C-alpha positions as CSV (number, residue, x, y, z in Angstrom):
1,V,148.0,53.0,166.6
2,I,145.2,54.2,169.0
3,T,142.7,54.6,166.3
4,S,142.9,51.5,165.0
5,C,141.2,49.7,168.1
6,R,137.7,50.3,167.9
7,L,137.1,49.4,171.3
8,C,135.9,52.3,173.9
9,R,138.6,51.6,176.4
10,C,138.5,52.7,179.9
11,D,142.1,53.6,181.1
12,S,142.3,53.2,184.9
13,R,145.1,55.8,184.6
14,V,142.6,58.2,183.3
15,M,139.9,57.0,185.8
16,K,142.2,57.6,188.8
17,E,142.8,61.2,187.7
18,T,139.4,62.2,186.7
19,I,138.3,61.0,190.4
20,L,141.2,63.1,191.7
21,L,139.8,66.2,189.7
22,A,136.5,65.8,190.8
23,L,137.4,65.5,194.6
24,F,139.5,68.7,193.7
25,V,136.8,70.9,192.3
26,L,133.9,69.8,194.3
27,L,133.2,72.5,197.1
28,G,131.2,71.5,199.9
29,G,131.2,67.7,200.2
30,A,129.2,65.3,198.0
31,V,125.7,66.2,197.0
32,W,123.3,63.4,197.6
33,F,120.2,62.6,195.7
34,A,116.3,62.6,197.3
35,A,114.7,59.8,196.8
36,A,110.9,60.0,195.8
37,G,108.8,56.9,194.8
38,E,110.1,53.3,193.5
39,P,110.8,52.8,189.7
40,E,111.0,49.6,187.9
41,I,113.9,47.7,189.0
42,P,116.1,46.6,186.0
43,V,117.1,42.8,186.1
44,V,120.2,41.5,185.6
45,A,120.1,37.7,184.1
46,S,122.5,35.8,181.9
47,G,124.7,39.0,181.4
48,V,122.2,41.2,180.2
49,V,120.8,44.1,182.2
50,T,117.6,44.9,181.2
51,A,117.4,49.0,180.6
52,P,114.7,50.7,182.9
53,V,111.5,52.6,182.2
54,D,112.0,56.1,183.3
55,E,109.0,57.2,185.0
56,N,110.3,60.6,185.6
57,E,111.2,61.4,182.5
58,E,108.9,64.9,182.1
59,T,110.5,66.0,185.2
60,G,113.9,65.6,184.5
61,D,114.3,64.0,188.0
62,A,116.5,61.1,189.0
63,P,114.2,58.5,189.2
64,A,113.6,57.4,192.8
65,G,115.2,54.0,194.1
66,F,118.5,53.8,192.3
67,E,120.5,54.6,195.5
68,R,119.3,51.6,197.0
69,F,121.3,49.9,193.9
70,F,124.4,51.7,194.8
71,D,124.3,51.3,198.7
72,E,123.6,47.4,197.9
73,G,126.7,47.3,196.0
74,D,128.9,49.1,198.4
75,R,127.6,46.5,200.8
76,L,128.4,43.7,198.6
77,A,131.7,45.2,197.8
78,E,132.8,45.2,201.1
79,E,131.9,41.6,201.7
80,K,134.0,41.0,198.7
81,K,131.4,39.7,196.5
82,Y,132.4,42.0,193.6
83,Q,130.6,40.7,190.7
84,E,127.7,41.0,192.8
85,A,128.4,44.4,193.4
86,L,129.3,45.3,189.7
87,N,125.5,44.1,188.9
88,S,123.9,46.2,191.5
89,W,125.7,49.3,190.7
90,T,124.9,48.8,186.7
91,Q,121.4,48.6,187.9
92,G,122.0,52.0,189.3
93,Y,123.4,53.5,186.6
94,L,120.8,52.4,184.1
95,L,118.6,54.5,185.9
96,L,120.8,57.3,186.4
97,L,122.5,57.8,183.4
98,P,119.7,58.6,181.4
99,Q,119.0,61.5,183.8
100,Y,122.7,63.0,183.7
101,R,122.6,62.5,179.8
102,G,118.9,63.5,178.7
103,L,118.9,60.1,176.3
104,K,117.1,56.9,177.0
105,F,118.2,53.3,177.0
106,E,116.3,52.0,174.0
107,R,117.4,48.2,174.7
108,S,119.3,46.0,177.1
109,V,122.8,46.2,177.7
110,N,124.8,43.0,177.6
111,V,127.4,42.8,180.4
112,D,130.3,39.9,180.2
113,F,132.9,39.5,183.0
114,M,136.3,38.3,182.1
115,S,139.1,37.4,184.4
116,K,142.1,39.7,183.8
117,E,144.1,37.3,181.7
118,T,141.2,36.4,179.4
119,L,141.0,40.2,178.9
120,R,144.2,40.5,178.0
121,R,144.2,37.8,175.4
122,F,141.0,39.1,174.4
123,L,142.5,42.6,173.6
124,I,146.0,41.0,172.0
125,D,143.4,38.8,169.6
126,D,141.3,42.3,169.0
127,V,144.7,43.9,167.9
128,K,145.6,41.0,165.6
129,R,142.5,41.3,163.9
130,E,141.6,45.3,163.8
131,Y,145.6,45.8,163.3
132,P,147.7,43.1,160.9
133,D,151.3,43.0,161.2
134,V,151.6,44.3,157.8
135,E,150.0,47.7,158.7
136,I,151.9,47.7,162.0
137,K,155.3,47.5,160.2
138,A,153.9,50.2,157.7
139,D,153.3,52.4,160.9
140,E,156.6,51.6,162.2
141,L,158.1,52.7,159.3
142,F,156.4,55.9,159.0
143,Y,157.0,56.6,162.7
144,I,160.7,56.1,162.4
145,H,160.8,58.0,158.9
146,L,159.6,61.1,160.0
147,G,161.2,61.4,163.6
148,F,158.5,60.2,165.7
149,A,160.7,57.1,166.7
150,E,163.8,55.8,167.1
151,P,164.9,53.2,164.7
152,S,164.9,50.8,167.6
153,L,161.3,50.9,168.0
154,D,159.2,47.8,168.0
155,L,156.0,49.1,167.5
156,K,153.9,45.8,167.6
157,A,154.9,45.1,171.5
158,L,154.3,48.7,172.4
159,V,150.7,48.5,171.0
160,L,150.0,45.4,172.8
161,D,151.3,46.7,176.3
162,V,149.5,50.2,175.5
163,L,146.1,48.7,174.7
164,T,146.4,46.1,177.4
165,E,148.0,47.7,180.5
166,Q,146.1,49.1,183.4
167,V,142.6,48.5,181.1
168,A,139.6,48.9,183.5
169,G,137.0,47.7,181.2
170,F,135.7,48.3,177.6
171,Y,132.6,48.8,175.5
172,D,132.7,47.5,172.4
173,P,130.2,49.1,169.8
174,R,130.5,46.1,167.2
175,D,128.7,43.5,169.3
176,K,127.1,45.9,172.0
177,H,128.9,44.4,174.7
178,L,130.1,46.0,178.2
179,N,133.4,44.0,179.2
180,L,134.1,44.0,183.0
181,I,137.2,42.8,184.6
182,R,136.2,39.7,187.0
183,I,138.0,40.5,190.3
184,E,138.2,37.8,193.2
185,P,139.2,38.2,196.7
186,K,142.8,37.2,197.5
187,P,142.8,34.1,199.4
188,E,143.6,34.8,203.0
189,D,146.3,32.0,203.2
190,K,147.8,34.2,200.1
191,K,148.0,37.5,202.0
192,S,151.0,38.9,203.7
193,V,150.6,39.7,207.5
194,L,150.5,43.6,206.5
195,E,147.6,42.8,204.1
196,K,145.5,40.9,206.9
197,L,146.2,43.6,209.3
198,F,145.0,46.1,206.9
199,Q,142.3,44.8,205.3
200,I,143.9,45.6,202.0
201,G,145.7,43.1,198.9
202,D,142.5,43.2,196.6
203,A,142.6,45.0,193.6
204,F,138.9,45.7,193.6
205,E,139.0,50.0,194.2
206,P,134.8,50.9,194.4
207,S,135.3,54.4,193.0
208,E,137.5,53.2,190.2
209,Q,134.8,50.3,189.3
210,K,132.1,52.8,189.6
211,A,133.8,55.5,187.2
212,T,134.6,52.5,184.9
213,L,130.9,51.8,184.8
214,A,129.5,55.3,184.3
215,H,132.2,56.0,181.6
216,E,131.2,52.6,179.9
217,L,127.6,52.5,179.9
218,A,127.9,56.2,178.9
219,H,129.3,54.4,175.7
220,A,126.9,52.2,175.5
221,L,124.2,54.7,175.9
222,A,125.6,56.8,173.1
223,D,126.0,54.0,170.8
224,Q,122.3,52.9,171.2
225,K,121.3,56.4,170.1
226,Y,124.0,57.2,167.4
227,D,125.5,53.8,166.2
228,L,129.1,54.5,167.2
229,Y,130.5,51.3,165.1
230,S,129.0,52.6,161.7
231,M,130.3,56.2,162.7
232,Q,133.9,54.6,163.1
233,R,133.6,52.3,160.0
234,S,132.3,55.2,158.0
235,I,135.8,57.0,158.3
236,E,138.2,54.4,158.8
237,T,140.7,55.1,156.1
238,D,141.0,58.3,157.4
239,E,143.0,58.2,160.8
240,D,142.9,62.1,161.8
241,A,139.0,62.0,161.5
242,L,138.9,58.8,163.6
243,L,140.9,60.6,166.1
244,A,138.6,63.4,166.5
245,L,135.6,61.0,166.3
246,S,137.3,59.2,169.3
247,A,137.5,62.4,170.9
248,L,134.1,63.3,170.8
249,I,133.0,59.8,172.0
250,E,135.6,60.0,175.0
251,G,135.1,63.3,175.9
252,E,131.3,62.8,176.3
253,A,131.8,60.0,178.6
254,M,134.3,61.8,180.4
255,L,132.1,64.5,181.1
256,V,129.0,61.9,182.4
257,M,131.9,60.5,184.5
258,M,133.1,63.5,185.9
259,M,129.1,64.5,186.7
260,D,128.7,61.3,188.6
261,S,132.2,61.3,190.5
262,M,131.0,64.9,191.7
263,A,127.2,63.5,192.5
264,V,126.0,66.7,190.5
265,S,122.1,66.7,191.7
266,A,119.0,67.3,189.1
267,D,119.2,71.0,189.9
268,Q,123.0,71.7,189.6
269,R,123.6,69.8,186.0
270,Q,122.7,72.9,184.1
271,S,125.4,74.6,186.2
272,F,127.7,72.0,185.9
273,L,127.5,71.8,182.0
274,A,128.0,75.4,181.8
275,K,131.5,75.2,183.8
276,A,132.7,72.0,182.4
277,E,135.1,74.0,180.6
278,Q,136.9,74.9,184.0
279,F,137.1,71.0,184.8
280,S,138.7,70.1,181.6
281,R,140.9,72.8,181.8
282,A,142.1,71.3,185.5
283,M,142.4,68.1,183.4
284,Q,144.9,69.5,181.3
285,V,147.0,70.8,184.0
286,L,147.3,67.2,185.1
287,E,148.4,66.2,181.7
288,S,151.1,69.1,181.7
289,F,152.9,67.7,184.5
290,G,153.0,64.0,183.3
291,S,150.8,62.7,186.1
292,F,149.2,60.0,183.8
293,F,152.6,58.3,183.0
294,S,154.4,58.4,185.9
295,D,155.3,54.6,186.3
296,D,154.0,52.6,183.5
297,V,155.4,51.3,179.9
298,L,154.0,54.9,178.7
299,A,156.8,56.9,180.4
300,N,159.4,55.4,178.0
301,A,157.3,55.4,174.9
302,P,157.5,57.8,171.8
303,L,155.7,61.1,172.1
304,V,153.1,60.7,169.8
305,V,152.0,57.2,171.2
306,R,151.9,58.9,174.6
307,E,149.8,62.1,173.3
308,A,147.7,59.8,171.0
309,L,146.3,58.0,173.8
310,L,145.3,61.1,175.9
311,F,144.1,63.0,173.3
312,P,140.5,61.4,173.4
313,Y,140.1,61.9,176.8
314,V,141.7,65.1,177.7
315,K,141.2,67.0,174.2
316,G,137.7,65.3,173.7
317,M,136.6,66.3,177.0
318,S,137.5,70.0,176.4
319,F,135.8,70.2,173.5
320,C,132.5,68.6,174.7
321,A,132.9,70.9,177.5
322,H,132.8,73.9,175.2
323,L,130.0,72.3,173.6
324,T,127.8,72.3,176.7
325,A,128.7,75.6,177.7
326,S,125.3,76.7,176.9
327,G,124.2,74.3,179.8
328,D,122.9,71.5,177.9
329,W,124.1,68.6,175.7
330,S,122.2,70.0,172.5
331,R,125.5,70.8,170.8
332,V,126.9,67.4,171.4
333,D,124.0,65.5,170.4
334,G,124.7,67.8,167.3
335,A,128.2,66.8,167.1
336,F,127.0,63.2,167.1
337,R,124.6,63.7,164.2
338,Q,127.3,65.5,162.2
339,P,130.9,64.9,164.2
340,P,133.9,66.6,163.8
341,V,136.1,65.5,160.8
342,S,139.5,66.8,161.8
343,T,141.6,67.1,165.1
344,E,141.9,70.8,164.1
345,Q,138.3,71.1,165.2
346,I,138.8,69.1,168.7
347,L,141.8,71.6,169.5
348,H,139.8,74.9,167.9
349,P,135.8,74.2,168.9
350,K,134.9,77.5,167.8
351,K,135.9,76.3,164.2
352,F,133.6,73.5,165.0
353,L,130.8,75.8,165.9
354,A,131.2,78.7,163.5
355,E,127.7,79.2,161.6
356,S,129.8,78.7,158.4
357,R,131.8,75.3,159.9
358,D,135.1,75.0,159.2
359,D,135.6,71.8,157.6
360,P,139.1,70.8,156.3
361,T,140.1,70.3,152.6
362,Q,140.2,66.8,151.4
363,L,143.0,66.2,149.7
364,Q,143.7,63.3,146.6
365,F,146.7,62.5,144.6
366,S,146.7,61.9,140.8
367,Q,145.4,58.5,139.6
368,S,148.2,58.1,137.4
369,T,150.9,55.7,137.8
370,I,153.9,57.3,139.7
371,R,157.2,56.1,137.9
372,L,159.4,54.5,140.5
373,G,162.7,52.2,140.3
374,P,162.3,48.6,141.1
375,D,161.0,47.1,144.1
376,W,159.2,49.9,145.5
377,E,156.0,49.6,146.9
378,L,153.1,51.7,148.4
379,L,153.0,51.2,152.2
380,K,150.8,53.5,153.7
381,E,148.3,56.6,152.6
382,N,146.8,59.0,155.2
383,V,146.3,61.9,157.2
384,L,148.1,63.5,159.5
385,G,146.2,66.4,160.7
386,E,147.0,69.4,163.3
387,F,147.1,66.9,166.2
388,G,150.0,65.0,164.3
389,I,152.0,67.6,162.8
390,E,151.8,69.8,165.8
391,V,153.6,66.7,167.7
392,L,156.0,66.0,164.9
393,L,157.4,69.3,165.0
394,R,157.4,69.8,168.9
395,E,160.7,68.3,170.0
396,Q,162.9,70.4,167.5
397,V,160.9,73.7,167.6
398,G,159.2,73.6,170.8
399,K,155.6,73.5,171.9
400,K,154.7,77.2,171.6
401,V,156.2,77.0,168.1
402,S,154.9,74.0,167.1
403,R,151.3,75.0,168.0
404,R,151.3,77.8,166.0
405,A,153.0,76.3,162.9
406,A,150.4,73.3,162.9
407,A,147.5,75.4,163.9
408,G,147.0,77.0,160.2
409,G,146.8,73.4,158.4
410,D,143.6,73.0,156.3
411,G,143.9,69.5,155.0
412,D,147.1,67.0,154.3
413,L,147.7,63.7,152.9
414,Y,150.8,61.6,152.8
415,R,152.1,58.6,151.1
416,L,155.2,56.3,152.3
417,Y,156.9,54.1,149.8
418,G,159.0,51.4,150.7
419,R,161.5,48.4,149.6
420,R,164.0,45.9,151.1
421,T,167.6,46.5,150.1
422,K,171.0,45.3,150.8
423,S,173.1,46.8,153.7
424,D,176.8,47.4,153.6
425,S,176.9,44.2,156.2
426,G,175.0,42.1,153.7
427,G,172.1,41.8,155.5
428,E,168.8,43.3,154.3
429,V,167.2,47.0,155.6
430,D,163.8,48.8,154.9
431,E,164.1,51.9,152.6
432,T,161.6,54.5,152.5
433,F,160.6,57.5,151.1
434,L,157.6,60.1,151.9
435,V,155.3,61.9,149.6
436,W,153.4,64.6,151.6
437,A,151.1,67.3,150.3
438,S,149.5,69.8,152.7
439,T,147.2,73.0,152.1
440,W,147.1,75.8,154.8
441,D,145.0,78.7,155.7
442,S,146.9,81.4,154.1
443,E,150.2,82.0,152.4
444,T,151.6,83.4,155.6
445,E,150.6,79.9,157.3
446,A,152.2,78.2,154.6
447,I,155.7,80.0,155.0
448,E,155.4,79.6,158.9
449,F,154.8,75.5,158.7
450,V,158.0,75.4,155.7
451,R,160.2,77.4,158.2
452,A,159.4,75.1,161.3
453,A,159.4,71.8,159.1
454,A,163.0,73.0,157.6
455,K,164.3,73.2,161.3
456,H,162.4,69.6,162.2
457,L,164.1,68.0,159.0
458,G,167.5,69.5,159.5
459,V,167.7,71.2,156.6
460,A,170.3,73.8,157.8
461,D,172.7,71.0,158.4
462,A,172.1,69.0,156.0
463,E,174.1,68.8,152.3
464,S,172.4,71.4,150.0
465,V,172.4,69.9,146.3
466,S,171.6,71.9,142.9
467,A,168.0,71.4,142.0
468,P,168.2,68.5,138.8
469,P,167.0,70.0,136.0
470,G,162.9,69.6,135.5
471,L,162.3,70.4,139.2
472,P,159.8,72.3,140.3
473,K,160.6,75.4,142.1
474,S,161.7,74.5,145.4
475,E,162.2,76.0,148.9
476,H,164.9,73.8,150.0
477,V,166.4,70.7,148.1
478,W,168.9,68.4,150.2
479,S,170.5,65.4,150.1
480,G,171.4,62.2,152.9
481,A,172.4,58.8,153.1
482,R,169.1,57.7,151.6
483,G,168.4,59.9,148.7
484,V,167.3,63.4,148.0
485,S,164.4,65.6,149.7
486,V,163.0,68.9,148.6
487,L,160.3,71.5,150.2
488,I,157.8,73.0,147.7
489,R,155.6,75.2,148.0
490,R,153.1,77.2,145.8
491,A,151.1,80.1,147.7
492,E,149.4,78.5,150.5
493,D,150.1,74.6,149.3
494,V,153.2,72.8,150.6
495,W,154.8,69.6,149.7
496,L,157.8,67.5,150.9
497,I,159.1,64.8,149.0
498,D,161.9,63.1,151.7
499,R,164.5,60.6,150.8
500,C,163.4,60.1,147.2
501,P,165.8,58.0,145.0
502,Q,167.6,60.7,143.0
503,G,166.8,59.3,139.8
504,S,163.1,59.8,140.3
505,L,162.8,63.0,142.2
506,V,161.9,65.0,139.1
507,A,159.2,62.4,138.3
508,V,157.7,62.0,141.5
509,S,157.6,65.6,142.4
510,E,156.0,66.5,139.4
511,W,153.0,63.8,140.1
512,A,152.8,65.2,143.5
513,L,152.0,68.7,142.6
514,D,148.8,66.9,140.4
515,I,146.4,67.2,143.4
516,T,142.7,67.6,143.6
517,K,141.1,69.5,146.5
518,S,137.5,69.1,148.0
519,P,135.5,69.8,151.3
520,K,135.8,66.8,153.8
521,I,132.4,65.9,154.8
522,F,131.1,62.9,157.0
523,E,128.8,60.6,155.3
524,L,127.2,57.9,157.5
525,Q,127.4,54.5,156.2
526,T,125.1,51.5,157.9
527,F,127.3,48.5,159.2
528,K,125.5,45.5,160.9
529,A,126.7,45.0,164.5
530,Q,129.0,41.8,164.9
531,K,128.3,38.6,167.0
532,P,130.5,38.6,170.1
533,V,133.9,36.4,170.1
534,E,135.8,34.8,172.7
535,A,139.3,35.5,173.5
536,G,141.3,33.6,170.7
537,G,138.6,33.4,168.5
538,E,137.2,35.1,165.3
539,L,134.5,38.0,164.7
540,A,132.0,37.3,162.6
541,P,132.4,39.4,159.2
542,S,130.7,42.6,159.2
543,A,128.2,43.7,156.2
544,K,126.7,46.9,155.2
């Protein structure tokens, strides 16, 4: 769900928690930068912010004068001139972020302002373009089939709520635009007595707005250097790899934002990066208390949706913090050039950094036609990965066991098939069955996964059946109201065929066991940036 959106969103929940974390770990008060000299002033005109020339690049010092833009922005914010304040802060960050990050802006940054309602319409239209109804329905059936969600799940409504709720702004790698919310002061005649008395009631919080700018301009800087849109498009058929890439992108921006929130001076940056892993652990503590989802729609969303939303920010920050333990960004830059291709590598950075990098295995089903009964069609083929497997198992076996059971995975691939059938009441219902292959680091890891998967699937409480003639040797065979299921293990390889029509079980199992393996590698393809689009409009088609 989350990886279907290519926008680099800035979620205000995460912004608030990061600001609180920065205040918590910051000892000795704010660190103020010293001014030295007058840099070239970037210009805001017609929504374009020109990247400044860094005159102090060789010294590594922050360009002098950037403070004036922040001071001016603060003054404008107090005067409730919010758009002007954002413009001024943006100019300040264009001077400051290259020094935080060690990269230069190579061209202008396009900045657009939208009303909150226009932004919501844009995001809704974007979901419709990037995530068509047929894919939403396939994902909904997949989540329900595996037990990620209840049958009552309305995934389309949930996705729209998730991706539009509390969004603070976003950078779009497709058209290279930074999109911010235009917040107007609340008219005095619309304010309550208390709002007038305490000068409150406006939705503009300077610290959150600055955090949003730092985060999103970090995306713009990374995009100019590494072409985030092409990176995303190059792996768009692999959801696990996309989530891993999203964790790299968001994790890097989180570190930049944290550095800014803590006002880290030039001579403290190396120390900050070397100790950043401590801050990421604190962020994970906040996550464990559920503080991100205390009072919004996600509090009641399926666990997999909540976890997928947080994963790029929290686990991504932890991953990038591990990479900066040497005190610089060199290994983060290396990760952008050859990115992680699995959530396993995000969760276990040492596997990513190993001299012989531990890349996952890519599985492929046979190209031969699978023999099925009438009306069955392929709904979805994709990769679950360590993140997905752990969340899947967690509710039945507990987090400690699920983490251990999922950690030994080396690669997986699933297919979901579906058809519409008549129910007993005369209406139509969706019928699905799953074919899922996985390979593990060792036979021991495979056995551990089979044990946890059997518990998740409720094998002990299901009706055991005799294996039909011709069925490969199986760990478990059981039946339910909608078909027969089987768990098969051969050494380190495991297959789950779940709720298969009984008459097709042998043929499906034989077909599923014919898999090929190859190393999973990232191959960057170049895609052209797209033209900007208005809310309700259509994006221009991309071309390689």
